[in-house]
ChimeraX commands (.cxc) that place a marker at each C-alpha (Angstrom):
marker #1 position 113.43,132.12,42.76 radius 0.5
marker #1 position 113.47,128.17,43.05 radius 0.5
marker #1 position 114.29,126.71,39.37 radius 0.5
marker #1 position 114.60,123.23,39.47 radius 0.5
marker #1 position 117.37,120.83,37.58 radius 0.5
marker #1 position 113.85,119.16,35.81 radius 0.5
marker #1 position 112.52,122.71,34.78 radius 0.5
marker #1 position 116.00,123.30,33.20 radius 0.5
marker #1 position 116.26,119.90,31.69 radius 0.5
marker #1 position 112.72,120.03,29.68 radius 0.5
marker #1 position 113.48,123.70,28.20 radius 0.5
marker #1 position 115.54,121.69,26.11 radius 0.5
marker #1 position 113.57,119.05,25.55 radius 0.5
marker #1 position 110.42,121.70,24.29 radius 0.5
marker #1 position 113.20,123.68,21.92 radius 0.5
marker #1 position 114.75,120.92,20.33 radius 0.5
marker #1 position 113.71,122.33,16.60 radius 0.5
marker #1 position 116.92,124.75,17.42 radius 0.5
marker #1 position 119.15,121.34,17.11 radius 0.5
marker #1 position 121.51,122.17,19.80 radius 0.5
marker #1 position 124.12,119.67,19.76 radius 0.5
marker #1 position 128.13,118.93,20.23 radius 0.5
marker #1 position 129.22,121.09,17.59 radius 0.5
marker #1 position 128.05,123.98,18.63 radius 0.5
marker #1 position 129.87,126.88,20.26 radius 0.5
marker #1 position 128.03,129.08,22.60 radius 0.5
marker #1 position 129.31,132.69,24.01 radius 0.5
marker #1 position 128.91,133.56,28.30 radius 0.5
marker #1 position 128.21,136.76,28.03 radius 0.5
marker #1 position 125.61,137.31,30.30 radius 0.5
marker #1 position 126.01,137.60,33.83 radius 0.5
marker #1 position 125.21,135.34,36.38 radius 0.5
marker #1 position 122.57,137.47,37.85 radius 0.5
marker #1 position 120.49,137.41,34.78 radius 0.5
marker #1 position 118.24,134.00,33.96 radius 0.5
marker #1 position 120.25,134.17,30.45 radius 0.5
marker #1 position 123.32,133.32,31.49 radius 0.5
marker #1 position 121.26,130.10,32.66 radius 0.5
marker #1 position 120.64,128.74,29.15 radius 0.5
marker #1 position 124.07,130.02,27.82 radius 0.5
marker #1 position 126.05,127.96,30.24 radius 0.5
marker #1 position 123.05,124.69,30.20 radius 0.5
marker #1 position 122.80,124.59,26.74 radius 0.5
marker #1 position 126.33,124.11,25.51 radius 0.5
marker #1 position 126.94,121.66,28.53 radius 0.5
marker #1 position 124.22,119.62,28.13 radius 0.5
marker #1 position 124.46,119.29,24.96 radius 0.5
marker #1 position 128.79,118.39,24.51 radius 0.5
marker #1 position 129.14,121.96,23.45 radius 0.5
marker #1 position 131.93,124.23,23.86 radius 0.5
marker #1 position 131.48,127.22,25.99 radius 0.5
marker #1 position 133.56,130.78,25.32 radius 0.5
marker #1 position 133.11,132.50,28.59 radius 0.5
marker #1 position 133.39,136.56,27.43 radius 0.5
marker #1 position 135.50,138.49,28.95 radius 0.5
marker #1 position 134.21,141.38,30.79 radius 0.5
marker #1 position 136.29,143.95,28.84 radius 0.5
marker #1 position 135.21,142.33,25.32 radius 0.5
marker #1 position 131.49,142.46,26.66 radius 0.5
marker #1 position 131.74,146.15,25.91 radius 0.5
marker #1 position 133.28,146.38,23.08 radius 0.5
marker #1 position 131.17,145.30,20.33 radius 0.5
marker #1 position 134.19,145.03,17.63 radius 0.5
marker #1 position 135.94,143.41,19.94 radius 0.5
marker #1 position 133.29,141.01,20.72 radius 0.5
marker #1 position 132.49,140.90,17.29 radius 0.5
marker #1 position 135.99,139.38,16.15 radius 0.5
marker #1 position 135.77,136.77,18.83 radius 0.5
marker #1 position 132.94,135.20,17.20 radius 0.5
marker #1 position 135.28,134.88,13.79 radius 0.5
marker #1 position 137.95,133.50,16.26 radius 0.5
marker #1 position 136.10,130.94,18.64 radius 0.5
marker #1 position 133.54,129.79,15.54 radius 0.5
marker #1 position 130.81,130.35,17.47 radius 0.5
marker #1 position 127.98,128.89,16.33 radius 0.5
marker #1 position 124.80,129.88,19.04 radius 0.5
marker #1 position 124.96,134.01,19.94 radius 0.5
marker #1 position 122.36,134.63,22.93 radius 0.5
marker #1 position 121.89,138.62,23.49 radius 0.5
marker #1 position 119.86,141.25,24.25 radius 0.5
marker #1 position 118.68,143.53,21.88 radius 0.5
marker #1 position 119.71,146.43,22.87 radius 0.5
marker #1 position 123.27,144.92,22.99 radius 0.5
marker #1 position 122.48,142.98,19.27 radius 0.5
marker #1 position 122.03,146.42,17.80 radius 0.5
marker #1 position 125.98,147.51,18.89 radius 0.5
marker #1 position 126.66,144.27,17.45 radius 0.5
marker #1 position 124.78,145.09,14.28 radius 0.5
marker #1 position 126.69,149.08,14.00 radius 0.5
marker #1 position 130.00,147.27,14.64 radius 0.5
marker #1 position 128.84,144.40,11.69 radius 0.5
marker #1 position 127.88,147.41,9.27 radius 0.5
marker #1 position 131.12,149.63,10.34 radius 0.5
marker #1 position 133.80,150.05,7.48 radius 0.5
marker #1 position 136.34,147.90,8.01 radius 0.5
marker #1 position 134.04,145.22,9.35 radius 0.5
marker #1 position 135.26,140.95,9.28 radius 0.5
marker #1 position 131.65,140.88,8.24 radius 0.5
marker #1 position 129.53,138.01,9.43 radius 0.5
marker #1 position 130.74,135.17,11.36 radius 0.5
marker #1 position 130.61,132.34,9.20 radius 0.5
marker #1 position 129.90,129.90,11.65 radius 0.5
marker #1 position 126.91,131.06,13.07 radius 0.5
marker #1 position 123.81,129.33,12.97 radius 0.5
marker #1 position 121.43,130.88,15.14 radius 0.5
marker #1 position 120.97,134.11,16.99 radius 0.5
marker #1 position 118.47,134.19,20.01 radius 0.5
marker #1 position 117.50,137.18,21.12 radius 0.5
marker #1 position 115.94,138.05,24.54 radius 0.5
marker #1 position 115.40,140.63,27.91 radius 0.5
marker #1 position 113.97,143.87,26.39 radius 0.5
marker #1 position 111.43,145.01,23.88 radius 0.5
marker #1 position 113.00,144.10,20.32 radius 0.5
marker #1 position 112.76,146.33,17.15 radius 0.5
marker #1 position 113.27,143.97,14.51 radius 0.5
marker #1 position 114.10,146.79,11.38 radius 0.5
marker #1 position 117.28,147.10,12.94 radius 0.5
marker #1 position 118.06,143.89,12.83 radius 0.5
marker #1 position 118.08,143.64,8.93 radius 0.5
marker #1 position 121.85,143.25,8.04 radius 0.5
marker #1 position 121.67,140.18,10.24 radius 0.5
marker #1 position 118.78,138.51,8.45 radius 0.5
marker #1 position 119.91,139.52,4.69 radius 0.5
marker #1 position 123.28,139.45,4.41 radius 0.5
marker #1 position 123.93,135.51,2.53 radius 0.5
marker #1 position 124.29,133.19,4.75 radius 0.5
marker #1 position 122.57,134.46,7.33 radius 0.5
marker #1 position 121.94,133.43,10.58 radius 0.5
marker #1 position 118.68,131.87,11.45 radius 0.5
marker #1 position 116.98,135.05,14.46 radius 0.5
marker #1 position 114.74,134.21,16.91 radius 0.5
marker #1 position 113.17,136.09,19.27 radius 0.5
marker #1 position 111.87,134.83,22.54 radius 0.5
marker #1 position 110.25,136.05,25.12 radius 0.5
marker #1 position 110.25,134.56,29.42 radius 0.5
marker #1 position 110.72,135.49,33.17 radius 0.5
marker #1 position 112.88,133.64,35.85 radius 0.5
marker #1 position 109.41,132.15,37.25 radius 0.5
marker #1 position 109.10,130.56,34.24 radius 0.5
marker #1 position 112.57,129.18,33.42 radius 0.5
marker #1 position 114.11,132.04,31.13 radius 0.5
marker #1 position 112.43,131.24,27.56 radius 0.5
marker #1 position 107.91,131.18,27.64 radius 0.5
marker #1 position 107.65,131.80,23.87 radius 0.5
marker #1 position 109.57,131.86,21.17 radius 0.5
marker #1 position 109.61,133.89,17.11 radius 0.5
marker #1 position 111.56,133.28,14.24 radius 0.5
marker #1 position 111.68,136.66,12.61 radius 0.5
marker #1 position 112.74,135.16,9.00 radius 0.5
marker #1 position 109.57,133.83,9.32 radius 0.5
marker #1 position 107.11,136.74,8.37 radius 0.5
marker #1 position 107.87,140.51,8.25 radius 0.5
marker #1 position 105.81,142.27,11.20 radius 0.5
marker #1 position 104.70,145.66,11.20 radius 0.5
marker #1 position 107.17,148.62,12.24 radius 0.5
marker #1 position 107.40,148.89,15.61 radius 0.5
marker #1 position 105.66,145.93,16.65 radius 0.5
marker #1 position 107.86,143.22,19.06 radius 0.5
marker #1 position 106.65,139.81,18.26 radius 0.5
marker #1 position 107.20,137.55,20.74 radius 0.5
marker #1 position 105.42,134.10,18.74 radius 0.5
marker #1 position 103.58,131.05,20.13 radius 0.5
marker #1 position 104.28,129.31,23.78 radius 0.5
marker #1 position 107.16,126.96,23.06 radius 0.5
marker #1 position 106.34,123.26,23.56 radius 0.5
marker #1 position 105.24,122.21,26.59 radius 0.5
marker #1 position 104.01,125.29,27.94 radius 0.5
marker #1 position 100.27,127.04,27.84 radius 0.5
marker #1 position 99.60,130.66,27.62 radius 0.5
marker #1 position 96.69,132.68,28.60 radius 0.5
marker #1 position 95.44,136.47,28.41 radius 0.5
marker #1 position 93.35,137.16,31.12 radius 0.5
marker #1 position 91.54,139.81,33.22 radius 0.5
marker #1 position 92.16,140.86,37.00 radius 0.5
marker #1 position 89.21,138.21,37.54 radius 0.5
marker #1 position 90.86,135.43,36.25 radius 0.5
marker #1 position 88.64,135.36,32.86 radius 0.5
marker #1 position 90.07,135.49,29.46 radius 0.5
marker #1 position 89.67,137.93,27.24 radius 0.5
marker #1 position 88.16,138.31,23.93 radius 0.5
marker #1 position 91.00,138.45,20.95 radius 0.5
marker #1 position 92.09,142.35,20.68 radius 0.5
marker #1 position 91.26,142.77,24.37 radius 0.5
marker #1 position 93.94,143.94,26.34 radius 0.5
marker #1 position 94.55,141.60,29.76 radius 0.5
marker #1 position 97.58,139.72,31.31 radius 0.5
marker #1 position 99.29,136.87,30.40 radius 0.5
marker #1 position 99.59,134.00,32.64 radius 0.5
marker #1 position 101.83,130.76,31.37 radius 0.5
marker #1 position 100.96,127.58,32.96 radius 0.5
marker #1 position 103.35,123.91,32.09 radius 0.5
marker #1 position 106.17,122.85,33.04 radius 0.5
marker #1 position 108.44,125.19,33.01 radius 0.5
marker #1 position 106.83,126.79,36.13 radius 0.5
marker #1 position 109.50,127.57,38.86 radius 0.5
marker #1 position 108.76,126.02,42.43 radius 0.5
marker #1 position 107.63,130.17,43.17 radius 0.5
marker #1 position 109.51,132.00,45.57 radius 0.5
marker #1 position 112.08,130.54,48.33 radius 0.5
marker #1 position 111.22,131.92,52.00 radius 0.5
marker #1 position 108.49,133.76,50.63 radius 0.5
marker #1 position 105.04,131.79,50.64 radius 0.5
marker #1 position 102.63,134.84,50.65 radius 0.5
marker #1 position 104.09,136.19,47.27 radius 0.5
marker #1 position 103.86,132.47,45.95 radius 0.5
marker #1 position 100.94,132.10,46.71 radius 0.5
marker #1 position 99.61,135.08,45.70 radius 0.5
marker #1 position 101.90,134.73,41.76 radius 0.5
marker #1 position 101.30,131.19,41.44 radius 0.5
marker #1 position 97.31,130.57,41.13 radius 0.5
marker #1 position 95.56,127.48,39.68 radius 0.5
marker #1 position 95.57,126.52,36.48 radius 0.5
marker link #1:1,2 radius 0.2
marker link #1:2,3 radius 0.2
marker link #1:3,4 radius 0.2
marker link #1:4,5 radius 0.2
marker link #1:5,6 radius 0.2
marker link #1:6,7 radius 0.2
marker link #1:7,8 radius 0.2
marker link #1:8,9 radius 0.2
marker link #1:9,10 radius 0.2
marker link #1:10,11 radius 0.2
marker link #1:11,12 radius 0.2
marker link #1:12,13 radius 0.2
marker link #1:13,14 radius 0.2
marker link #1:14,15 radius 0.2
marker link #1:15,16 radius 0.2
marker link #1:16,17 radius 0.2
marker link #1:17,18 radius 0.2
marker link #1:18,19 radius 0.2
marker link #1:19,20 radius 0.2
marker link #1:20,21 radius 0.2
marker link #1:21,22 radius 0.2
marker link #1:22,23 radius 0.2
marker link #1:23,24 radius 0.2
marker link #1:24,25 radius 0.2
marker link #1:25,26 radius 0.2
marker link #1:26,27 radius 0.2
marker link #1:27,28 radius 0.2
marker link #1:28,29 radius 0.2
marker link #1:29,30 radius 0.2
marker link #1:30,31 radius 0.2
marker link #1:31,32 radius 0.2
marker link #1:32,33 radius 0.2
marker link #1:33,34 radius 0.2
marker link #1:34,35 radius 0.2
marker link #1:35,36 radius 0.2
marker link #1:36,37 radius 0.2
marker link #1:37,38 radius 0.2
marker link #1:38,39 radius 0.2
marker link #1:39,40 radius 0.2
marker link #1:40,41 radius 0.2
marker link #1:41,42 radius 0.2
marker link #1:42,43 radius 0.2
marker link #1:43,44 radius 0.2
marker link #1:44,45 radius 0.2
marker link #1:45,46 radius 0.2
marker link #1:46,47 radius 0.2
marker link #1:47,48 radius 0.2
marker link #1:48,49 radius 0.2
marker link #1:49,50 radius 0.2
marker link #1:50,51 radius 0.2
marker link #1:51,52 radius 0.2
marker link #1:52,53 radius 0.2
marker link #1:53,54 radius 0.2
marker link #1:54,55 radius 0.2
marker link #1:55,56 radius 0.2
marker link #1:56,57 radius 0.2
marker link #1:57,58 radius 0.2
marker link #1:58,59 radius 0.2
marker link #1:59,60 radius 0.2
marker link #1:60,61 radius 0.2
marker link #1:61,62 radius 0.2
marker link #1:62,63 radius 0.2
marker link #1:63,64 radius 0.2
marker link #1:64,65 radius 0.2
marker link #1:65,66 radius 0.2
marker link #1:66,67 radius 0.2
marker link #1:67,68 radius 0.2
marker link #1:68,69 radius 0.2
marker link #1:69,70 radius 0.2
marker link #1:70,71 radius 0.2
marker link #1:71,72 radius 0.2
marker link #1:72,73 radius 0.2
marker link #1:73,74 radius 0.2
marker link #1:74,75 radius 0.2
marker link #1:75,76 radius 0.2
marker link #1:76,77 radius 0.2
marker link #1:77,78 radius 0.2
marker link #1:78,79 radius 0.2
marker link #1:79,80 radius 0.2
marker link #1:80,81 radius 0.2
marker link #1:81,82 radius 0.2
marker link #1:82,83 radius 0.2
marker link #1:83,84 radius 0.2
marker link #1:84,85 radius 0.2
marker link #1:85,86 radius 0.2
marker link #1:86,87 radius 0.2
marker link #1:87,88 radius 0.2
marker link #1:88,89 radius 0.2
marker link #1:89,90 radius 0.2
marker link #1:90,91 radius 0.2
marker link #1:91,92 radius 0.2
marker link #1:92,93 radius 0.2
marker link #1:93,94 radius 0.2
marker link #1:94,95 radius 0.2
marker link #1:95,96 radius 0.2
marker link #1:96,97 radius 0.2
marker link #1:97,98 radius 0.2
marker link #1:98,99 radius 0.2
marker link #1:99,100 radius 0.2
marker link #1:100,101 radius 0.2
marker link #1:101,102 radius 0.2
marker link #1:102,103 radius 0.2
marker link #1:103,104 radius 0.2
marker link #1:104,105 radius 0.2
marker link #1:105,106 radius 0.2
marker link #1:106,107 radius 0.2
marker link #1:107,108 radius 0.2
marker link #1:108,109 radius 0.2
marker link #1:109,110 radius 0.2
marker link #1:110,111 radius 0.2
marker link #1:111,112 radius 0.2
marker link #1:112,113 radius 0.2
marker link #1:113,114 radius 0.2
marker link #1:114,115 radius 0.2
marker link #1:115,116 radius 0.2
marker link #1:116,117 radius 0.2
marker link #1:117,118 radius 0.2
marker link #1:118,119 radius 0.2
marker link #1:119,120 radius 0.2
marker link #1:120,121 radius 0.2
marker link #1:121,122 radius 0.2
marker link #1:122,123 radius 0.2
marker link #1:123,124 radius 0.2
marker link #1:124,125 radius 0.2
marker link #1:125,126 radius 0.2
marker link #1:126,127 radius 0.2
marker link #1:127,128 radius 0.2
marker link #1:128,129 radius 0.2
marker link #1:129,130 radius 0.2
marker link #1:130,131 radius 0.2
marker link #1:131,132 radius 0.2
marker link #1:132,133 radius 0.2
marker link #1:133,134 radius 0.2
marker link #1:134,135 radius 0.2
marker link #1:135,136 radius 0.2
marker link #1:136,137 radius 0.2
marker link #1:137,138 radius 0.2
marker link #1:138,139 radius 0.2
marker link #1:139,140 radius 0.2
marker link #1:140,141 radius 0.2
marker link #1:141,142 radius 0.2
marker link #1:142,143 radius 0.2
marker link #1:143,144 radius 0.2
marker link #1:144,145 radius 0.2
marker link #1:145,146 radius 0.2
marker link #1:146,147 radius 0.2
marker link #1:147,148 radius 0.2
marker link #1:148,149 radius 0.2
marker link #1:149,150 radius 0.2
marker link #1:150,151 radius 0.2
marker link #1:151,152 radius 0.2
marker link #1:152,153 radius 0.2
marker link #1:153,154 radius 0.2
marker link #1:154,155 radius 0.2
marker link #1:155,156 radius 0.2
marker link #1:156,157 radius 0.2
marker link #1:157,158 radius 0.2
marker link #1:158,159 radius 0.2
marker link #1:159,160 radius 0.2
marker link #1:160,161 radius 0.2
marker link #1:161,162 radius 0.2
marker link #1:162,163 radius 0.2
marker link #1:163,164 radius 0.2
marker link #1:164,165 radius 0.2
marker link #1:165,166 radius 0.2
marker link #1:166,167 radius 0.2
marker link #1:167,168 radius 0.2
marker link #1:168,169 radius 0.2
marker link #1:169,170 radius 0.2
marker link #1:170,171 radius 0.2
marker link #1:171,172 radius 0.2
marker link #1:172,173 radius 0.2
marker link #1:173,174 radius 0.2
marker link #1:174,175 radius 0.2
marker link #1:175,176 radius 0.2
marker link #1:176,177 radius 0.2
marker link #1:177,178 radius 0.2
marker link #1:178,179 radius 0.2
marker link #1:179,180 radius 0.2
marker link #1:180,181 radius 0.2
marker link #1:181,182 radius 0.2
marker link #1:182,183 radius 0.2
marker link #1:183,184 radius 0.2
marker link #1:184,185 radius 0.2
marker link #1:185,186 radius 0.2
marker link #1:186,187 radius 0.2
marker link #1:187,188 radius 0.2
marker link #1:188,189 radius 0.2
marker link #1:189,190 radius 0.2
marker link #1:190,191 radius 0.2
marker link #1:191,192 radius 0.2
marker link #1:192,193 radius 0.2
marker link #1:193,194 radius 0.2
marker link #1:194,195 radius 0.2
marker link #1:195,196 radius 0.2
marker link #1:196,197 radius 0.2
marker link #1:197,198 radius 0.2
marker link #1:198,199 radius 0.2
marker link #1:199,200 radius 0.2
marker link #1:200,201 radius 0.2
marker link #1:201,202 radius 0.2
marker link #1:202,203 radius 0.2
marker link #1:203,204 radius 0.2
marker link #1:204,205 radius 0.2
marker link #1:205,206 radius 0.2
marker link #1:206,207 radius 0.2
marker link #1:207,208 radius 0.2
marker link #1:208,209 radius 0.2
marker link #1:209,210 radius 0.2
marker link #1:210,211 radius 0.2
marker link #1:211,212 radius 0.2
view
């Protein structure tokens, strides 16, 4: 997938409400083969923040990772829901060091989310803001954002929220016609976040990237 520097720069302009800055400390937790790592790396570097590269062994130990969050003063944490559930277990275990005091924002993505399993993060005194974001590589990591503190989603729901500021969303049928509210369709994304398509695969690009 051909993602440009312009695609990436506008992603952080479109998420300016998160107020990233030079005082932030991010973790590079994910493999460079996963697009979440692009958000982690450039989120820190484009804003003059600090990026903590998490050792592979620590990514496999929620207890050690929680200790790292405390030790390094991490302020912005990015996790898949399944990894965050394990971290939640470490947070609530006997002898836990508790909520990392510097942590102000948790961004979740990459999988369907069960918000009820994050209650310890949402209800603790001094709790960080917790945001669920949905997206794919073809749209430069993130497409939507949903603040989990804003409401109480229905049990079993995995809320993805609204489009980030410079994107548009359409739910369409097989003939690319808008479907009525409540009718199942396919989600289409338009706007500045769209990549240039698939490198060396023009037929696939033409099939997947249709006119707005």
